[in-house]
VOGU-3710 file (C-alpha; in Angstrom, 3 decimals, decimal comma):
1> miqnekdrqq> 24,680/60,021/7,333  27,285/57,504/9,266  27,861/54,416/8,144  25,394/52,578/10,313  22,721/54,774/9,367  23,333/53,607/5,804  23,783/50,344/6,696  20,086/49,997/9,241  18,379/52,666/5,510  19,806/49,676/3,070
11> iealrlfmdm> 17,977/46,537/5,349  14,859/47,367/6,169  14,143/49,169/2,678  15,310/45,465/1,317  12,968/43,910/4,218  9,870/46,108/2,193  10,268/45,001/-1,080  11,876/41,413/-0,628  9,332/38,839/-0,317  10,753/36,249/1,989
21> netqktlfei> 11,571/32,857/2,482  12,277/30,910/6,379  15,966/31,332/5,603  16,263/35,051/4,497  14,425/36,001/6,972  16,387/34,411/9,544  19,700/36,085/7,709  17,916/39,200/7,929  17,258/39,137/11,668  21,431/37,827/11,616
31> adrllteren> 22,824/40,572/9,959  20,122/43,599/12,093  21,569/41,059/15,794  25,081/42,213/13,909  24,035/45,704/13,359  22,865/46,410/16,710  25,920/44,534/18,051  28,276/47,555/16,220  25,456/50,431/16,315  25,809/49,884/20,602
41> aevvyydtdp> 29,853/49,103/19,987  32,055/51,651/22,162  35,561/52,526/21,221  37,782/51,473/23,752  42,106/51,758/24,383  44,261/48,904/25,678  47,704/48,991/27,200  49,972/47,596/24,227  52,353/46,962/26,096  54,714/42,862/25,192
51> elpaniefws> 55,666/42,549/28,455  52,159/42,338/30,554  49,963/40,234/28,647  48,050/39,199/31,583  48,137/42,574/33,113  45,657/43,822/30,618  43,127/46,844/31,034  40,868/48,731/28,257  40,474/52,447/29,064  37,278/54,715/27,733
61> egrmqgygin> 37,987/57,862/25,796  37,210/59,549/28,479  38,843/58,125/31,090  42,210/58,723/29,438  41,270/62,075/29,197  41,147/62,030/32,924  43,500/60,854/33,767  45,580/63,091/30,363  46,718/59,764/28,809  46,866/60,893/25,295
71> ptsdfkkgvw> 45,277/57,280/23,213  47,849/57,484/20,600  50,939/56,198/23,501  51,700/52,669/23,247  47,827/52,176/23,289  45,695/50,408/20,544  42,401/51,421/19,563  39,633/48,604/19,916  35,960/47,585/20,088  33,933/46,635/22,960
81> ipdikeae> 30,495/44,644/22,269  29,294/44,615/25,258  27,757/41,398/26,001  23,841/40,739/25,545  22,888/39,953/28,958  24,862/42,835/30,564  22,957/45,220/27,787  19,573/44,084/29,215
//
């Protein structure tokens, strides 16, 4: 089981067994939104060339493979979290 699944299971189990006040409900809603963002995040790579800081381009793993680029060479790994409006 991956970490996202473990976290989702833990949130749901706590939600079932807790008699929550309004503050706790709000905290669970925030935790649920953050976990959803993490579940929808995509691994991306970007060029770390210090001479071109304004020219940063993000690459997905599939796009890099399509161009025959090795992600470990001069690229930094990051996470792209889509905008909620963009996802809808």
